C-alpha positions as a printed NumPy array, in Angstrom:
array([[-31.363, -34.195, -34.978],
       [-28.063, -32.764, -33.728],
       [-26.181, -30.371, -35.979],
       [-23.354, -31.819, -38.018],
       [-19.848, -30.39 , -37.522],
       [-17.335, -30.338, -40.345],
       [-13.727, -30.826, -39.285],
       [-10.648, -30.41 , -41.476],
       [ -8.419, -33.53 , -41.591],
       [ -4.918, -33.065, -43.04 ],
       [ -3.592, -36.028, -45.061],
       [  0.066, -36.991, -44.8  ],
       [  2.011, -39.681, -46.679],
       [  1.914, -42.832, -44.575],
       [  5.584, -43.547, -43.907],
       [  4.717, -47.031, -42.558],
       [  3.783, -48.377, -45.96 ],
       [  5.137, -48.181, -49.501],
       [  1.659, -48.19 , -51.06 ],
       [  1.188, -45.309, -53.503],
       [ -1.542, -42.941, -52.394],
       [ -1.647, -44.272, -48.821],
       [ -2.174, -41.466, -46.311],
       [ -2.55 , -40.984, -42.597],
       [ -4.778, -38.238, -41.233],
       [ -4.47 , -35.605, -38.515],
       [ -7.413, -33.563, -37.312],
       [ -6.576, -29.89 , -37.748],
       [ -6.725, -28.416, -34.214],
       [ -8.356, -25.008, -34.451],
       [ -7.393, -23.597, -31.066],
       [ -7.201, -24.239, -27.338],
       [ -9.824, -23.6  , -24.654],
       [ -9.689, -23.1  , -20.902],
       [-12.27 , -22.631, -18.168],
       [-12.444, -18.935, -18.961],
       [-13.463, -19.753, -22.518],
       [-16.144, -22.202, -21.322],
       [-17.397, -19.585, -18.885],
       [-17.715, -17.01 , -21.648],
       [-19.778, -19.435, -23.744],
       [-22.058, -20.059, -20.749],
       [-22.496, -16.282, -20.242],
       [-23.303, -15.95 , -23.885],
       [-26.307, -18.165, -23.254],
       [-27.736, -15.354, -21.081],
       [-27.102, -17.031, -17.729],
       [-27.776, -14.963, -14.633],
       [-24.363, -15.837, -13.169],
       [-21.366, -13.576, -13.535],
       [-18.365, -14.631, -15.57 ],
       [-16.056, -14.618, -12.51 ],
       [-18.491, -16.844, -10.608],
       [-18.658, -19.413, -13.34 ],
       [-14.861, -19.509, -13.719],
       [-14.463, -19.977, -10.004],
       [-16.973, -22.879,  -9.944],
       [-15.298, -24.557, -12.941],
       [-11.843, -24.216, -11.294],
       [-13.133, -25.651,  -8.014],
       [-14.792, -28.496,  -9.846],
       [-11.471, -29.318, -11.551],
       [ -9.665, -29.326,  -8.162],
       [-12.237, -31.667,  -6.572],
       [-12.207, -33.989,  -9.562],
       [ -8.41 , -34.33 ,  -9.273],
       [ -8.705, -35.039,  -5.568],
       [-11.362, -37.726,  -6.105],
       [ -9.496, -39.452,  -8.914],
       [ -6.286, -39.496,  -6.878],
       [ -8.241, -41.137,  -4.028],
       [ -9.163, -44.067,  -6.276],
       [-12.702, -42.96 ,  -7.025],
       [-14.34 , -43.672, -10.368],
       [-15.231, -40.229, -11.627],
       [-17.917, -39.842, -14.262],
       [-18.717, -36.316, -15.432],
       [-20.472, -34.922, -18.478],
       [-17.442, -35.674, -20.677],
       [-16.449, -39.194, -19.68 ],
       [-15.199, -41.516, -16.958],
       [-11.811, -41.427, -15.302],
       [-10.205, -44.442, -13.557],
       [ -6.813, -44.837, -11.942],
       [ -4.614, -47.681, -13.173],
       [ -1.152, -48.888, -12.413],
       [  1.42 , -49.587, -15.079],
       [  4.136, -52.287, -15.077],
       [  4.611, -55.812, -13.803],
       [  5.087, -56.927, -10.177],
       [  7.238, -59.719,  -8.763],
       [  5.557, -61.967,  -6.2  ],
       [  2.538, -61.512,  -3.947],
       [  4.149, -58.827,  -1.827],
       [  5.988, -56.749,  -4.447],
       [  7.829, -53.47 ,  -4.079],
       [  6.71 , -50.526,  -6.155],
       [  9.631, -49.754,  -8.48 ],
       [  9.484, -46.212,  -9.936],
       [ 11.76 , -47.4  , -12.793],
       [  9.067, -49.681, -14.192],
       [  5.829, -48.861, -12.313],
       [  3.668, -45.801, -12.544],
       [  0.139, -44.702, -11.775],
       [ -1.893, -43.616, -14.77 ],
       [ -5.43 , -42.533, -15.692],
       [ -7.762, -44.254, -18.156],
       [-10.33 , -42.035, -19.805],
       [-13.498, -43.46 , -21.426],
       [-15.678, -41.077, -23.437],
       [-19.19 , -40.573, -22.046],
       [-22.469, -40.892, -23.91 ],
       [-22.74 , -37.208, -24.822],
       [-19.223, -37.13 , -26.273],
       [-19.736, -40.377, -28.169],
       [-22.947, -38.954, -29.658],
       [-21.118, -35.792, -30.633],
       [-18.436, -37.843, -32.387],
       [-21.133, -39.458, -34.518],
       [-22.036, -35.981, -35.882],
       [-18.558, -35.116, -37.121],
       [-17.991, -34.925, -40.866],
       [-14.359, -35.004, -42.066],
       [-13.208, -32.529, -44.732],
       [-10.063, -34.114, -46.119],
       [ -7.256, -31.985, -47.523],
       [ -3.667, -32.706, -48.502],
       [ -1.444, -31.247, -45.834],
       [  0.953, -28.495, -46.814],
       [  4.566, -29.481, -46.814],
       [  6.027, -28.442, -43.511],
       [  7.039, -29.648, -40.07 ],
       [  4.819, -32.012, -38.011],
       [  5.388, -32.894, -34.369],
       [  4.119, -36.272, -33.192],
       [  5.605, -36.355, -29.703],
       [  8.221, -34.973, -27.303],
       [  9.979, -37.268, -24.854],
       [ 11.518, -35.852, -21.683],
       [ 14.793, -37.774, -21.207],
       [ 14.797, -37.176, -17.474],
       [ 11.384, -38.569, -16.57 ],
       [ 10.697, -40.496, -19.815],
       [  7.365, -38.662, -19.876],
       [  5.926, -38.552, -23.432],
       [  4.131, -35.384, -24.414],
       [  3.26 , -34.442, -20.834],
       [  6.021, -33.227, -18.499],
       [  9.193, -31.411, -19.52 ],
       [ 12.317, -30.733, -17.45 ],
       [ 14.173, -27.411, -17.794],
       [ 17.854, -27.607, -18.753],
       [ 17.558, -31.304, -19.635],
       [ 17.626, -33.256, -22.915],
       [ 14.364, -33.851, -24.808],
       [ 13.581, -35.658, -28.064],
       [ 11.036, -34.232, -30.537],
       [  9.745, -36.761, -33.049],
       [  7.75 , -36.097, -36.211],
       [  8.251, -35.375, -39.878],
       [  9.729, -32.459, -41.829],
       [ 11.659, -31.37 , -38.727],
       [ 14.89 , -30.372, -40.419],
       [ 15.747, -26.909, -39.151],
       [ 16.961, -25.144, -42.246],
       [ 16.926, -21.574, -43.566],
       [ 18.358, -18.152, -42.799],
       [ 15.181, -16.561, -41.503],
       [ 15.693, -15.643, -37.817],
       [ 12.437, -17.329, -36.873],
       [ 13.768, -20.793, -37.73 ],
       [ 14.075, -22.859, -34.562],
       [ 12.3  , -24.612, -31.707],
       [ 10.168, -22.603, -29.264],
       [  8.327, -23.055, -25.963],
       [  5.619, -20.45 , -25.456],
       [  3.895, -19.989, -22.058],
       [  0.157, -20.658, -22.189],
       [ -1.904, -17.48 , -22.315],
       [ -2.415, -14.437, -24.474],
       [  0.515, -12.184, -25.364],
       [  3.181, -14.523, -23.906],
       [  6.757, -14.313, -25.259],
       [  8.135, -17.532, -26.839],
       [ 11.353, -18.965, -25.423],
       [ 13.698, -20.105, -28.213],
       [ 15.833, -23.24 , -27.745],
       [ 19.496, -22.266, -27.913],
       [ 21.097, -25.736, -28.058],
       [ 20.152, -28.198, -30.794],
       [ 22.033, -31.449, -30.026],
       [ 21.156, -33.24 , -33.282],
       [ 18.63 , -32.767, -36.054],
       [ 17.16 , -34.895, -38.858],
       [ 13.937, -34.705, -40.813],
       [ 12.248, -36.992, -38.286],
       [ 13.85 , -35.982, -34.991],
       [ 15.249, -33.031, -33.063],
       [ 17.217, -33.594, -29.874],
       [ 17.362, -30.445, -27.829],
       [ 18.663, -29.114, -24.544],
       [ 15.615, -27.665, -22.872],
       [ 15.818, -23.965, -22.01 ],
       [ 15.381, -22.658, -18.467],
       [ 11.603, -22.537, -17.988],
       [  9.561, -21.475, -14.958],
       [  6.824, -23.718, -13.613],
       [  3.735, -23.6  , -15.789],
       [  2.356, -24.899, -19.091],
       [  3.883, -24.373, -22.521],
       [  3.132, -24.804, -26.202],
       [  5.887, -26.428, -28.294],
       [  6.4  , -25.227, -31.876],
       [  8.895, -25.74 , -34.65 ],
       [  9.603, -23.251, -37.482],
       [ 11.688, -24.106, -40.537],
       [ 12.166, -23.224, -44.192],
       [ 12.944, -26.786, -45.179],
       [ 10.759, -28.086, -47.974],
       [ 10.442, -31.349, -49.838],
       [ 13.704, -33.041, -50.817],
       [ 15.864, -30.792, -48.632],
       [ 14.906, -27.731, -50.691],
       [ 14.264, -24.324, -49.174],
       [ 10.913, -22.543, -49.201],
       [ 10.683, -18.753, -49.198],
       [  8.334, -18.35 , -46.23 ],
       [  9.072, -20.15 , -42.885],
       [  6.497, -22.757, -41.888],
       [  5.487, -23.376, -38.269],
       [  3.844, -26.344, -36.614],
       [  2.347, -25.866, -33.122],
       [  2.078, -29.118, -31.131],
       [ -1.58 , -29.212, -29.886],
       [ -0.779, -30.766, -26.466],
       [  0.092, -28.49 , -23.546],
       [  3.345, -29.452, -21.834],
       [  3.892, -28.944, -18.135],
       [  6.909, -27.82 , -16.072],
       [  6.436, -28.601, -12.372],
       [  9.58 , -28.486, -10.272],
       [  7.643, -29.651,  -7.192],
       [  6.445, -32.913,  -8.722],
       [  8.15 , -36.302,  -8.48 ],
       [  8.715, -37.178, -12.134],
       [  8.418, -40.856, -11.535],
       [  4.966, -40.611,  -9.958],
       [  3.398, -38.366, -12.586],
       [  0.085, -39.676, -13.982],
       [ -0.269, -40.879, -17.53 ],
       [ -3.516, -40.334, -19.432],
       [ -4.333, -43.093, -21.844]])
């Protein structure tokens, strides 16, 4: 029998209902992993291959998978199956692709191994600490949701407890480049701010991937807490100045 895995699930008041004691849950993300981390785990299993060799193979596999998916192939690996789809409606039998309403996307279906792993998860429920929560970020230029971000352009952060309040210098919105020891870039211009939304002017960011985080001292009922609280959005965001925003894939 496969080992059981206990995962912490934070409970938040369900804002969609008025029922007392009704909560929604968020799995507590415990970190992020890349091919280098996977390679280290493989090496730990006493494989005869060098770490650099494994990383190179994993990176090459990722590149070939992207190529095959973009060619319209159905790709099934050890995690799941990927299929291209096309979003939006079309007028007539010989329509024109309209980037304003049509977009290519990717549908992901979990594979057998992943589905079996999900059966062995045990939730450990806990009431979430009062603090900021990010649900999504929408890039106003491309309308991409929690995927692509455009430097020097407006973006909308949605969530709960997002009121930026407090005198601590750490209070604010940050974009941190992916990787160890990277310096966070603080957002200088906050266009508007409520408990559920922050509209920002994106800072100047180089091409790459970034973690979004929000730090505030705002507590329940517009009170202040002594120590700043930070929420790190668990989805990596991408800046790619060479890409056509309207043709960027959407993973469902």
